[in-house]
Backbone of each chain as ProteinMPNN parsed JSONL, in Angstrom:
{"seq_chain_A": "XXXXXXXXXXXXXXXXXXXXXXXXXXXXXXXXXXXXXXXXXXXXXXXXXXXXXXXXXXXXXXXXXXXXXXXXXXXXXXXXXXXXXXXXXXXXXXXXXX", "coords_chain_A": {"N_chain_A": [[-46.732, -78.147, 190.541], [-44.68, -76.964, 187.735], [-42.922, -79.024, 186.778], [-42.589, -80.237, 183.506], [-43.895, -82.368, 181.11], [-42.631, -84.288, 178.271], [-44.668, -84.373, 176.382], [-46.267, -82.213, 177.016], [-44.381, -80.196, 176.599], [-44.116, -80.499, 173.836], [-46.649, -79.656, 172.906], [-46.565, -76.986, 173.745], [-44.411, -76.052, 172.212], [-45.418, -76.255, 169.614], [-47.474, -74.353, 169.688], [-46.014, -72.039, 170.346], [-44.239, -71.824, 168.16], [-45.976, -71.441, 165.957], [-47.106, -68.894, 166.579], [-44.856, -67.308, 166.637], [-44.339, -66.871, 163.956], [-46.862, -66.18, 162.855], [-47.427, -63.747, 164.008], [-45.943, -61.863, 162.674], [-46.787, -60.202, 160.459], [-49.768, -58.55, 159.151], [-52.862, -60.245, 159.904], [-52.601, -61.234, 163.223], [-53.072, -63.777, 164.144], [-53.098, -65.648, 162.142], [-51.27, -67.365, 159.526], [-49.916, -65.836, 156.725], [-49.087, -66.394, 153.209], [-46.367, -65.785, 152.933], [-45.413, -65.834, 155.584], [-45.959, -68.517, 156.231], [-44.302, -69.867, 154.432], [-41.785, -69.031, 155.347], [-41.812, -70.144, 157.95], [-41.924, -72.921, 157.299], [-39.518, -73.286, 155.865], [-37.564, -72.443, 157.732], [-38.089, -73.899, 160.082], [-38.691, -76.517, 159.419], [-36.804, -77.413, 157.688], [-35.103, -79.649, 157.666], [-36.845, -81.769, 157.211], [-38.248, -81.136, 154.899], [-36.367, -80.646, 153.04], [-33.606, -78.57, 152.072], [-33.484, -76.677, 150.068], [-34.077, -73.432, 148.74], [-36.367, -72.81, 147.305], [-38.17, -75.113, 147.086], [-40.071, -77.915, 145.739], [-41.618, -79.273, 147.672], [-42.303, -77.374, 149.65], [-43.868, -75.596, 148.129], [-45.945, -77.312, 147.425], [-47.114, -77.942, 149.935], [-48.0, -75.383, 150.669], [-49.896, -74.866, 148.654], [-51.74, -76.93, 149.1], [-52.671, -76.313, 151.701], [-53.749, -73.854, 151.28], [-56.192, -74.092, 150.018], [-58.662, -72.81, 149.79], [-57.88, -70.433, 148.822], [-57.715, -68.055, 150.353], [-55.4, -67.19, 151.266], [-54.5, -67.425, 153.87], [-53.496, -69.261, 156.752], [-54.861, -70.862, 159.465], [-54.551, -71.656, 163.045], [-55.645, -74.204, 163.562], [-55.578, -75.432, 160.992], [-52.832, -75.484, 160.649], [-52.111, -77.271, 162.695], [-53.301, -79.607, 161.757], [-51.726, -80.067, 159.5], [-49.203, -80.465, 160.802], [-49.813, -82.739, 162.271], [-50.282, -84.623, 160.219], [-47.717, -84.683, 159.1], [-46.288, -85.706, 161.272], [-47.392, -88.257, 161.612], [-46.575, -89.347, 159.185], [-43.792, -89.302, 159.533], [-43.555, -91.073, 161.699], [-44.417, -93.476, 160.506], [-42.345, -93.749, 158.689], [-40.107, -94.129, 160.395], [-40.88, -96.542, 161.591], [-40.662, -98.327, 159.493], [-38.012, -98.941, 159.548], [-37.672, -100.435, 161.757], [-36.909, -103.547, 163.405], [-38.931, -106.281, 162.531]], "CA_chain_A": [[-46.529, -77.659, 189.168], [-43.282, -76.709, 187.458], [-42.427, -80.075, 185.913], [-43.302, -80.288, 182.228], [-43.591, -83.61, 180.389], [-42.3, -84.134, 176.852], [-45.889, -84.145, 175.616], [-46.654, -80.826, 177.279], [-43.409, -79.373, 175.867], [-44.436, -80.576, 172.403], [-47.798, -78.785, 172.677], [-46.124, -75.593, 173.897], [-43.548, -75.697, 171.072], [-46.284, -76.068, 168.443], [-48.165, -73.068, 169.864], [-45.012, -70.966, 170.313], [-43.688, -71.674, 166.803], [-46.999, -70.831, 165.095], [-47.282, -67.464, 166.859], [-43.613, -66.625, 166.27], [-44.434, -66.462, 162.544], [-48.168, -65.568, 162.535], [-47.448, -62.392, 164.532], [-45.026, -60.959, 161.978], [-47.478, -59.168, 159.67], [-51.191, -58.776, 158.891], [-53.592, -60.877, 161.003], [-51.617, -61.802, 164.159], [-53.41, -65.152, 164.52], [-53.025, -66.554, 160.983], [-50.068, -67.274, 158.694], [-50.104, -65.613, 155.287], [-48.205, -67.279, 152.431], [-44.971, -65.468, 153.23], [-45.102, -66.329, 156.932], [-45.953, -69.987, 156.189], [-43.088, -70.286, 153.721], [-40.667, -68.787, 156.259], [-41.907, -71.169, 158.996], [-41.572, -74.237, 156.755], [-38.096, -73.34, 155.51], [-36.692, -72.278, 158.901], [-38.364, -74.848, 161.168], [-38.822, -77.891, 158.928], [-35.845, -77.596, 156.599], [-34.567, -81.008, 157.679], [-37.819, -82.712, 156.683], [-38.742, -80.746, 153.575], [-35.231, -80.343, 152.164], [-33.119, -77.239, 152.415], [-33.483, -75.756, 148.928], [-34.819, -72.222, 149.091], [-37.691, -72.776, 146.651], [-38.351, -76.485, 146.621], [-41.429, -78.36, 145.414], [-42.362, -79.683, 148.868], [-42.875, -76.179, 150.268], [-44.949, -75.109, 147.26], [-47.062, -78.259, 147.504], [-47.777, -77.73, 151.223], [-48.695, -74.102, 150.633], [-51.077, -74.967, 147.806], [-52.707, -77.8, 149.775], [-53.291, -75.635, 152.842], [-54.435, -72.642, 150.836], [-57.164, -74.592, 149.035], [-59.735, -71.819, 149.587], [-57.276, -69.226, 148.242], [-57.768, -66.798, 151.105], [-54.018, -66.805, 151.558], [-54.224, -67.448, 155.306], [-53.555, -70.57, 157.414], [-55.093, -70.649, 160.893], [-53.838, -72.6, 163.912], [-56.194, -75.554, 163.371], [-55.022, -75.969, 159.74], [-51.42, -75.743, 160.923], [-52.015, -78.488, 163.51], [-53.617, -80.735, 160.868], [-50.487, -80.298, 158.732], [-48.169, -81.041, 161.66], [-50.252, -84.097, 162.585], [-50.034, -85.467, 159.049], [-46.257, -84.854, 158.992], [-45.811, -86.551, 162.374], [-47.787, -89.628, 161.279], [-45.688, -89.784, 158.089], [-42.492, -89.541, 160.169], [-43.657, -92.284, 162.505], [-44.441, -94.59, 159.552], [-40.993, -93.831, 158.125], [-39.231, -94.754, 161.393], [-41.288, -97.93, 161.819], [-40.152, -99.147, 158.392], [-36.641, -99.342, 159.837], [-37.651, -101.251, 162.968], [-36.986, -104.997, 163.213], [-40.325, -106.756, 162.637]], "C_chain_A": [[-45.023, -77.504, 188.916], [-42.724, -77.749, 186.496], [-43.278, -80.149, 184.647], [-42.921, -81.562, 181.494], [-43.223, -83.296, 178.944], [-43.534, -83.773, 176.031], [-46.369, -82.708, 175.789], [-45.688, -79.864, 176.585], [-43.736, -79.343, 174.388], [-45.596, -79.64, 172.072], [-47.38, -77.315, 172.747], [-45.256, -75.142, 172.719], [-44.367, -75.455, 169.81], [-46.958, -74.7, 168.504], [-47.168, -71.913, 169.696], [-44.507, -70.718, 168.885], [-44.703, -71.019, 165.869], [-47.047, -69.322, 165.313], [-46.023, -66.645, 166.571], [-43.691, -66.096, 164.836], [-45.743, -65.733, 162.249], [-48.203, -64.109, 162.972], [-46.647, -61.388, 163.719], [-45.734, -59.863, 161.187], [-48.934, -59.543, 159.455], [-51.891, -59.328, 160.123], [-52.594, -61.604, 161.915], [-51.839, -63.278, 164.44], [-53.53, -66.1, 163.328], [-51.693, -66.333, 160.269], [-50.487, -66.893, 157.277], [-49.062, -66.449, 154.527], [-46.729, -67.038, 152.748], [-44.539, -66.018, 154.582], [-45.028, -67.853, 156.953], [-44.672, -70.504, 155.542], [-41.861, -70.15, 154.634], [-40.635, -69.858, 157.362], [-41.428, -72.527, 158.462], [-40.076, -74.332, 156.475], [-37.202, -73.285, 156.741], [-36.856, -73.382, 159.933], [-38.429, -76.297, 160.699], [-37.883, -78.184, 157.768], [-35.347, -79.028, 156.49], [-35.514, -81.993, 156.996], [-38.189, -82.405, 155.239], [-37.611, -80.512, 152.587], [-34.852, -78.888, 152.324], [-33.083, -76.253, 151.256], [-34.426, -74.591, 149.212], [-36.205, -72.182, 148.433], [-38.027, -74.159, 146.117], [-39.831, -76.831, 146.44], [-42.249, -78.678, 146.646], [-43.04, -78.477, 149.514], [-44.05, -75.658, 149.441], [-46.18, -76.002, 147.373], [-47.843, -78.056, 148.812], [-48.592, -76.438, 151.193], [-49.964, -74.193, 149.8], [-52.158, -75.841, 148.438], [-53.441, -77.044, 150.879], [-54.111, -74.44, 152.413], [-55.498, -72.989, 149.794], [-58.265, -73.566, 148.77], [-59.198, -70.472, 149.088], [-57.469, -67.946, 149.044], [-56.371, -66.376, 151.551], [-53.662, -66.833, 153.035], [-54.382, -68.871, 155.861], [-53.777, -70.321, 158.896], [-54.455, -71.77, 161.719], [-54.335, -74.039, 163.726], [-55.639, -76.197, 162.092], [-53.543, -76.322, 159.904], [-51.241, -77.051, 161.703], [-52.345, -79.735, 162.681], [-52.394, -81.095, 160.025], [-49.428, -80.99, 159.584], [-48.514, -82.481, 162.048], [-49.953, -85.05, 161.442], [-48.537, -85.726, 158.883], [-45.736, -85.811, 160.051], [-46.174, -88.017, 162.129], [-46.877, -90.182, 160.175], [-44.301, -90.133, 158.629], [-42.485, -90.844, 160.941], [-43.653, -93.528, 161.597], [-43.032, -94.846, 158.993], [-40.044, -94.542, 159.103], [-39.579, -96.231, 161.587], [-40.789, -98.857, 160.713], [-38.728, -99.629, 158.648], [-36.527, -100.16, 161.127], [-37.595, -102.735, 162.594], [-38.42, -105.465, 163.438], [-40.439, -107.929, 163.618]], "O_chain_A": [[-44.2, -77.862, 189.759], [-42.109, -77.387, 185.493], [-44.507, -80.128, 184.7], [-41.735, -81.814, 181.276], [-43.467, -82.195, 178.452], [-43.458, -82.969, 175.101], [-46.818, -82.07, 174.837], [-46.109, -78.84, 176.046], [-43.648, -78.294, 173.749], [-45.545, -78.913, 171.08], [-47.788, -76.503, 171.916], [-45.348, -73.997, 172.278], [-44.054, -74.56, 169.024], [-47.011, -73.977, 167.508], [-47.443, -70.939, 168.995], [-44.365, -69.574, 168.452], [-44.346, -70.144, 165.079], [-47.03, -68.553, 164.351], [-46.101, -65.447, 166.296], [-43.18, -65.017, 164.534], [-45.75, -64.771, 161.48], [-48.926, -63.307, 162.38], [-46.657, -60.196, 164.024], [-45.319, -58.705, 161.242], [-49.301, -60.713, 159.561], [-51.574, -58.944, 161.249], [-51.842, -62.468, 161.465], [-50.935, -63.968, 164.911], [-54.006, -67.225, 163.476], [-51.073, -65.276, 160.383], [-51.333, -67.566, 156.688], [-48.247, -67.134, 155.146], [-45.942, -67.981, 152.821], [-43.457, -66.59, 154.721], [-44.154, -68.427, 157.603], [-44.043, -71.443, 156.03], [-41.011, -71.039, 154.684], [-39.579, -70.41, 157.671], [-40.621, -73.199, 159.104], [-39.44, -75.333, 156.805], [-36.195, -73.99, 156.806], [-35.889, -73.769, 160.589], [-38.24, -77.212, 161.501], [-38.129, -79.085, 156.966], [-35.184, -79.563, 155.394], [-35.084, -82.916, 156.305], [-38.418, -83.318, 154.447], [-37.862, -80.212, 151.42], [-35.693, -78.06, 152.676], [-32.689, -75.101, 151.444], [-35.459, -74.766, 149.858], [-37.122, -71.565, 148.976], [-38.153, -74.376, 144.912], [-40.716, -76.127, 146.928], [-43.445, -78.392, 146.682], [-44.213, -78.544, 149.883], [-45.1, -75.319, 149.988], [-47.311, -75.518, 147.412], [-49.073, -78.003, 148.805], [-49.738, -76.41, 151.641], [-51.001, -73.657, 150.192], [-53.347, -75.541, 148.331], [-54.665, -77.117, 150.988], [-55.059, -74.052, 153.095], [-55.678, -72.269, 148.812], [-58.751, -73.462, 147.644], [-59.945, -69.505, 148.947], [-57.395, -66.855, 148.48], [-56.199, -65.314, 152.148], [-52.616, -66.311, 153.419], [-55.301, -69.593, 155.475], [-52.971, -69.641, 159.531], [-53.891, -72.714, 161.166], [-53.539, -74.978, 163.732], [-55.271, -77.372, 162.102], [-53.066, -77.324, 159.371], [-50.339, -77.838, 161.413], [-51.744, -80.792, 162.877], [-52.066, -82.269, 159.856], [-48.825, -81.975, 159.158], [-47.633, -83.335, 162.144], [-49.438, -86.147, 161.655], [-48.128, -86.843, 158.565], [-44.857, -86.629, 159.781], [-45.375, -88.914, 162.399], [-46.462, -91.339, 160.226], [-43.708, -91.135, 158.231], [-41.538, -91.626, 160.856], [-42.968, -94.509, 161.886], [-42.596, -95.988, 158.847], [-39.283, -95.427, 158.714], [-38.69, -97.071, 161.73], [-40.525, -100.034, 160.958], [-38.281, -100.604, 158.044], [-35.429, -100.532, 161.54], [-38.166, -103.14, 161.581], [-39.052, -105.087, 164.424], [-41.533, -108.452, 163.83]]}, "seq_chain_B": "XXXXXXXXXXXXXXXXXXXXXXXXXXXXXXXXXXXXXXXXXXXXXXXXXXXXXXXXXXXXXXXXXXXXXXXXXXXXXXXXXXXXXXXXXXXXXXXXXX", "coords_chain_B": {"N_chain_B": [[-26.962, -80.615, 159.062], [-27.854, -81.859, 162.4], [-28.622, -79.59, 163.985], [-31.714, -79.054, 165.563], [-34.966, -77.973, 165.158], [-37.545, -76.352, 167.193], [-40.005, -77.298, 166.276], [-39.38, -79.691, 165.031], [-38.384, -81.049, 167.245], [-40.77, -81.228, 168.697], [-42.27, -82.996, 167.098], [-40.683, -85.282, 167.315], [-40.867, -85.767, 170.076], [-43.579, -86.403, 170.362], [-43.711, -88.799, 168.925], [-41.843, -90.369, 170.332], [-42.964, -90.431, 172.926], [-45.422, -91.782, 172.516], [-44.518, -94.368, 171.75], [-43.093, -95.109, 173.979], [-45.066, -95.902, 175.759], [-46.773, -97.555, 174.208], [-45.23, -99.745, 173.672], [-45.188, -101.318, 175.93], [-46.91, -103.553, 176.524], [-48.692, -106.272, 174.894], [-49.776, -105.516, 171.548], [-47.125, -103.87, 170.06], [-47.31, -101.479, 168.725], [-49.652, -100.164, 169.249], [-51.749, -98.505, 171.698], [-53.152, -100.046, 174.461], [-56.05, -99.963, 176.694], [-55.035, -99.718, 179.308], [-52.382, -98.839, 178.878], [-52.884, -96.404, 177.584], [-54.211, -94.982, 179.579], [-52.189, -94.778, 181.5], [-50.315, -93.234, 180.067], [-51.802, -90.825, 179.712], [-52.207, -89.997, 182.383], [-49.567, -89.811, 183.37], [-48.203, -88.158, 181.554], [-49.837, -86.043, 180.811], [-50.888, -84.938, 183.075], [-50.939, -82.315, 184.11], [-52.698, -80.992, 182.404], [-55.015, -82.491, 182.386], [-55.735, -82.722, 184.953], [-54.857, -83.952, 188.218], [-55.943, -86.053, 189.597], [-56.291, -89.522, 190.321], [-58.235, -91.131, 189.151], [-59.877, -89.607, 187.277], [-62.664, -87.893, 185.684], [-62.006, -86.738, 183.182], [-59.965, -88.318, 182.053], [-61.322, -90.763, 181.742], [-63.284, -89.96, 179.923], [-61.75, -89.261, 177.639], [-60.651, -91.767, 177.045], [-62.949, -93.247, 176.428], [-63.958, -91.816, 174.227], [-61.894, -92.169, 172.333], [-61.872, -94.857, 172.049], [-64.008, -95.652, 170.465], [-64.756, -97.68, 168.695], [-64.548, -99.828, 170.269], [-62.418, -101.685, 170.186], [-60.447, -101.577, 171.957], [-57.915, -100.588, 171.494], [-55.619, -97.989, 170.69], [-54.333, -96.395, 167.94], [-51.352, -94.861, 166.404], [-52.14, -92.757, 164.727], [-54.706, -92.076, 165.717], [-53.955, -91.238, 168.257], [-52.472, -88.946, 167.588], [-54.482, -87.33, 166.524], [-55.97, -86.853, 168.84], [-53.995, -85.438, 170.341], [-53.677, -83.234, 168.687], [-56.223, -82.036, 168.859], [-56.23, -81.375, 171.574], [-54.104, -79.552, 171.612], [-55.049, -77.472, 169.993], [-57.179, -76.67, 171.608], [-55.77, -75.769, 173.864], [-54.361, -73.632, 172.703], [-56.48, -71.902, 172.032], [-57.327, -71.344, 174.606], [-55.102, -69.93, 175.67], [-55.146, -67.715, 173.954], [-57.431, -66.4, 174.736], [-56.563, -64.964, 176.873], [-54.995, -63.022, 175.845], [-54.257, -59.569, 175.129], [-56.684, -57.882, 173.228]], "CA_chain_B": [[-27.7, -81.466, 159.997], [-27.42, -81.695, 163.776], [-29.517, -78.633, 164.616], [-33.11, -79.484, 165.533], [-35.871, -76.873, 165.504], [-38.591, -76.67, 168.161], [-41.07, -78.053, 165.612], [-38.867, -81.049, 164.85], [-38.367, -81.646, 168.591], [-42.149, -81.547, 169.064], [-42.646, -84.218, 166.383], [-39.932, -86.406, 167.904], [-41.401, -86.045, 171.418], [-44.866, -87.088, 170.194], [-43.418, -90.174, 168.493], [-41.135, -91.049, 171.427], [-43.872, -90.662, 174.055], [-46.364, -92.845, 172.147], [-43.886, -95.692, 171.749], [-42.698, -95.419, 175.358], [-46.19, -96.593, 176.399], [-47.362, -98.598, 173.351], [-44.347, -100.902, 173.672], [-45.159, -102.002, 177.228], [-47.532, -104.886, 176.495], [-49.543, -106.55, 173.737], [-49.315, -104.95, 170.282], [-46.114, -102.851, 170.362], [-47.564, -100.25, 167.983], [-50.908, -99.527, 169.673], [-51.98, -98.37, 173.136], [-54.391, -100.6, 175.011], [-56.654, -99.017, 177.639], [-54.138, -99.505, 180.447], [-51.249, -98.018, 178.433], [-53.394, -95.053, 177.324], [-54.488, -94.341, 180.87], [-50.89, -94.461, 182.098], [-49.771, -92.105, 179.295], [-52.551, -89.599, 180.015], [-51.983, -89.573, 183.766], [-48.168, -89.45, 183.622], [-47.665, -87.146, 180.637], [-50.745, -84.906, 180.654], [-51.512, -84.667, 184.366], [-51.154, -80.881, 184.291], [-53.836, -80.533, 181.62], [-56.227, -83.267, 182.654], [-55.949, -82.804, 186.394], [-53.952, -84.967, 188.747], [-56.641, -87.133, 190.293], [-55.901, -90.817, 189.758], [-59.296, -91.71, 188.312], [-60.796, -88.507, 187.048], [-63.607, -87.976, 184.56], [-61.384, -86.354, 181.913], [-59.272, -89.48, 181.506], [-62.336, -91.729, 181.304], [-63.935, -89.422, 178.734], [-60.826, -89.409, 176.51], [-60.547, -93.187, 176.703], [-64.18, -93.691, 175.78], [-64.032, -91.181, 172.908], [-60.908, -92.753, 171.412], [-62.145, -96.29, 171.885], [-65.39, -95.703, 169.984], [-65.032, -98.975, 168.041], [-64.431, -100.864, 171.301], [-61.401, -102.727, 170.042], [-59.544, -101.463, 173.094], [-56.566, -100.189, 171.078], [-55.486, -96.667, 170.078], [-53.115, -96.389, 167.124], [-50.627, -93.601, 166.433], [-52.932, -91.702, 164.071], [-55.745, -91.657, 166.674], [-53.254, -90.5, 169.305], [-52.104, -87.626, 167.046], [-55.729, -86.559, 166.43], [-56.229, -86.4, 170.212], [-53.029, -84.406, 170.72], [-54.006, -82.044, 167.888], [-57.411, -81.4, 169.444], [-55.805, -80.778, 172.853], [-53.23, -78.398, 171.339], [-55.931, -76.391, 169.526], [-57.918, -76.194, 172.784], [-54.788, -75.005, 174.637], [-54.092, -72.379, 171.994], [-57.673, -71.059, 172.232], [-57.309, -70.934, 176.006], [-54.093, -68.88, 175.832], [-55.545, -66.509, 173.21], [-58.456, -65.7, 175.528], [-55.911, -64.096, 177.845], [-54.207, -62.011, 175.138], [-54.938, -58.293, 174.851], [-57.284, -57.888, 171.876]], "C_chain_B": [[-27.254, -81.153, 161.428], [-28.362, -80.77, 164.511], [-30.952, -79.104, 164.461], [-33.994, -78.331, 165.964], [-36.873, -77.326, 166.557], [-39.669, -77.56, 167.541], [-40.65, -79.501, 165.401], [-38.777, -81.776, 166.195], [-39.764, -82.07, 169.003], [-42.583, -82.846, 168.396], [-41.966, -85.434, 167.005], [-40.474, -86.782, 169.282], [-42.736, -86.778, 171.34], [-44.638, -88.555, 169.838], [-42.811, -90.976, 169.654], [-42.098, -91.403, 172.564], [-44.86, -91.778, 173.744], [-45.72, -94.22, 172.299], [-43.388, -96.115, 173.132], [-43.798, -96.223, 176.057], [-46.727, -97.742, 175.548], [-46.531, -99.878, 173.399], [-44.415, -101.75, 174.93], [-45.758, -103.405, 177.206], [-48.398, -105.043, 175.26], [-48.917, -106.016, 172.453], [-48.359, -103.794, 170.58], [-46.429, -101.498, 169.742], [-48.933, -99.64, 168.252], [-50.936, -99.456, 171.205], [-53.242, -99.132, 173.501], [-54.903, -99.645, 176.098], [-55.742, -98.7, 178.822], [-52.972, -98.589, 180.077], [-51.689, -96.58, 178.192], [-53.616, -94.295, 178.632], [-53.194, -93.902, 181.542], [-50.264, -93.245, 181.406], [-50.473, -90.809, 179.689], [-52.238, -89.096, 181.417], [-50.551, -89.107, 183.984], [-47.694, -88.274, 182.782], [-48.566, -85.917, 180.505], [-51.472, -84.561, 181.937], [-51.855, -83.194, 184.56], [-52.422, -80.414, 183.593], [-55.126, -81.219, 182.028], [-56.567, -83.313, 184.138], [-55.206, -83.997, 186.939], [-54.632, -86.103, 189.514], [-56.4, -88.456, 189.572], [-56.992, -91.433, 188.885], [-60.341, -90.646, 188.003], [-61.628, -88.693, 185.777], [-62.961, -87.691, 183.222], [-60.719, -87.56, 181.256], [-60.28, -90.497, 180.972], [-62.998, -91.272, 180.009], [-63.048, -89.598, 177.495], [-60.754, -90.867, 176.075], [-61.783, -93.662, 175.97], [-64.33, -93.095, 174.382], [-63.125, -91.887, 171.91], [-61.225, -94.207, 171.114], [-63.573, -96.512, 171.391], [-65.726, -97.058, 169.358], [-64.833, -100.15, 168.999], [-63.424, -101.966, 171.027], [-60.341, -102.617, 171.136], [-58.13, -101.034, 172.743], [-56.614, -98.813, 170.408], [-54.211, -96.67, 169.246], [-52.504, -94.991, 167.068], [-51.428, -92.46, 165.808], [-54.023, -91.185, 165.008], [-55.14, -90.825, 167.814], [-52.922, -89.082, 168.834], [-53.347, -86.745, 166.896], [-56.107, -86.008, 167.804], [-55.291, -85.258, 170.598], [-53.283, -83.106, 169.952], [-55.178, -81.293, 168.487], [-57.052, -80.712, 170.761], [-54.975, -79.517, 172.619], [-54.049, -77.213, 170.847], [-56.71, -75.805, 170.711], [-57.012, -75.33, 173.668], [-54.527, -73.651, 174.016], [-55.266, -71.408, 172.177], [-57.687, -70.488, 173.646], [-56.315, -69.79, 176.216], [-54.531, -67.59, 175.139], [-56.601, -65.712, 173.962], [-57.844, -64.735, 176.538], [-55.008, -63.051, 177.189], [-54.976, -60.702, 175.08], [-55.437, -58.294, 173.413], [-56.819, -56.661, 171.077]], "O_chain_B": [[-26.395, -80.3, 161.648], [-28.862, -81.135, 165.575], [-31.369, -79.505, 163.374], [-33.787, -77.766, 167.037], [-37.04, -78.523, 166.793], [-40.185, -78.465, 168.196], [-41.45, -80.422, 165.566], [-39.058, -82.971, 166.278], [-39.944, -83.138, 169.588], [-43.19, -83.703, 169.038], [-42.588, -86.479, 167.198], [-40.537, -87.962, 169.627], [-43.006, -87.668, 172.146], [-45.292, -89.443, 170.385], [-43.214, -92.109, 169.919], [-42.065, -92.512, 173.099], [-45.12, -92.63, 174.594], [-46.3, -95.125, 172.9], [-43.273, -97.304, 173.428], [-43.506, -97.118, 176.85], [-47.098, -98.787, 176.083], [-47.059, -100.971, 173.192], [-43.77, -102.797, 175.0], [-45.2, -104.334, 177.789], [-48.794, -104.052, 174.646], [-47.699, -106.052, 172.281], [-48.73, -102.846, 171.272], [-45.888, -100.478, 170.171], [-49.339, -98.704, 167.564], [-50.263, -100.216, 171.901], [-54.297, -98.893, 172.914], [-54.263, -98.634, 176.388], [-55.682, -97.56, 179.282], [-52.609, -97.688, 180.834], [-50.974, -95.641, 178.544], [-53.254, -93.126, 178.764], [-53.105, -92.801, 182.084], [-49.75, -92.342, 182.066], [-49.816, -89.806, 179.97], [-52.026, -87.9, 181.617], [-50.321, -88.128, 184.694], [-46.875, -87.477, 183.238], [-48.089, -84.85, 180.119], [-52.547, -83.963, 181.904], [-52.91, -82.855, 185.096], [-53.141, -79.556, 184.105], [-56.196, -80.611, 182.018], [-57.584, -83.887, 184.526], [-54.947, -84.956, 186.211], [-53.965, -87.005, 190.019], [-56.316, -88.492, 188.345], [-56.684, -92.188, 187.963], [-61.504, -90.748, 188.392], [-61.329, -89.531, 184.927], [-63.31, -88.319, 182.222], [-60.884, -87.797, 180.059], [-60.108, -91.028, 179.875], [-63.245, -92.075, 179.11], [-63.518, -90.024, 176.441], [-60.791, -91.169, 174.883], [-61.678, -94.402, 174.991], [-64.773, -93.776, 173.457], [-63.53, -92.172, 170.782], [-60.884, -94.722, 170.049], [-64.26, -97.432, 171.834], [-66.856, -97.532, 169.478], [-64.934, -101.311, 168.605], [-63.547, -103.064, 171.569], [-59.448, -103.459, 171.231], [-57.235, -101.1, 173.585], [-57.539, -98.514, 169.652], [-53.127, -96.917, 169.774], [-53.067, -94.044, 167.617], [-51.399, -91.332, 166.3], [-54.242, -89.977, 165.086], [-55.73, -89.846, 168.27], [-53.073, -88.125, 169.593], [-53.272, -85.536, 167.119], [-56.512, -84.853, 167.929], [-55.734, -84.235, 171.119], [-53.124, -82.013, 170.497], [-55.143, -80.069, 168.613], [-57.512, -79.603, 171.034], [-55.124, -78.53, 173.339], [-53.784, -76.074, 171.233], [-56.88, -74.589, 170.805], [-57.435, -74.284, 174.161], [-54.476, -72.638, 174.715], [-55.058, -70.225, 172.447], [-58.011, -69.32, 173.861], [-56.641, -68.795, 176.864], [-54.318, -66.498, 175.666], [-56.662, -64.488, 173.842], [-58.506, -63.808, 177.004], [-54.335, -62.285, 177.88], [-56.204, -60.707, 174.992], [-54.707, -58.66, 172.492], [-57.214, -56.49, 169.923]]}, "name": "protein", "num_of_chains": 2, "seq": "XXXXXXXXXXXXXXXXXXXXXXXXXXXXXXXXXXXXXXXXXXXXXXXXXXXXXXXXXXXXXXXXXXXXXXXXXXXXXXXXXXXXXXXXXXXXXXXXXXXXXXXXXXXXXXXXXXXXXXXXXXXXXXXXXXXXXXXXXXXXXXXXXXXXXXXXXXXXXXXXXXXXXXXXXXXXXXXXXXXXXXXXXXXXXXXXXXXX"}
């Protein structure tokens, strides 16, 4: 043991980042709207743009909060990150020589 | 720019790891069965166990290759990683004080 692959690090970073924000207030294992907004702005500023109240953040929050309970659980967070990662991969591939 | 958050690193590691194996042979943008097996054993040995031909690896390969085309694309890979990350998170939470 001891050695950690990039893939294992990626999984650990996803888990660590979610709980860093979900633990701040209310239910420790879900993100409320404030916690989600903070996570998106602080951790994904590069991808979503750095404006403090931009459309991308609002759109993500509304999409994830479709049932209006105001909470995002870990599975919903992972679905979001998966969709973002696929979008990123497509973006990079567009710049590859065919 | 320049500063990269843990979440952005995680996305980059997922993309980098997939292409490290998908580029080895055949279609550069999909994993064939051999490439997938190599990725799982080399990058996820800690989670799947370290035996060279264990059941976990075979099960993942069969699940992902449901359409029998023998290729796993990036979106399918991300769905697998998402499911594994959610399972890991559940596992860690079971050991948290309630």
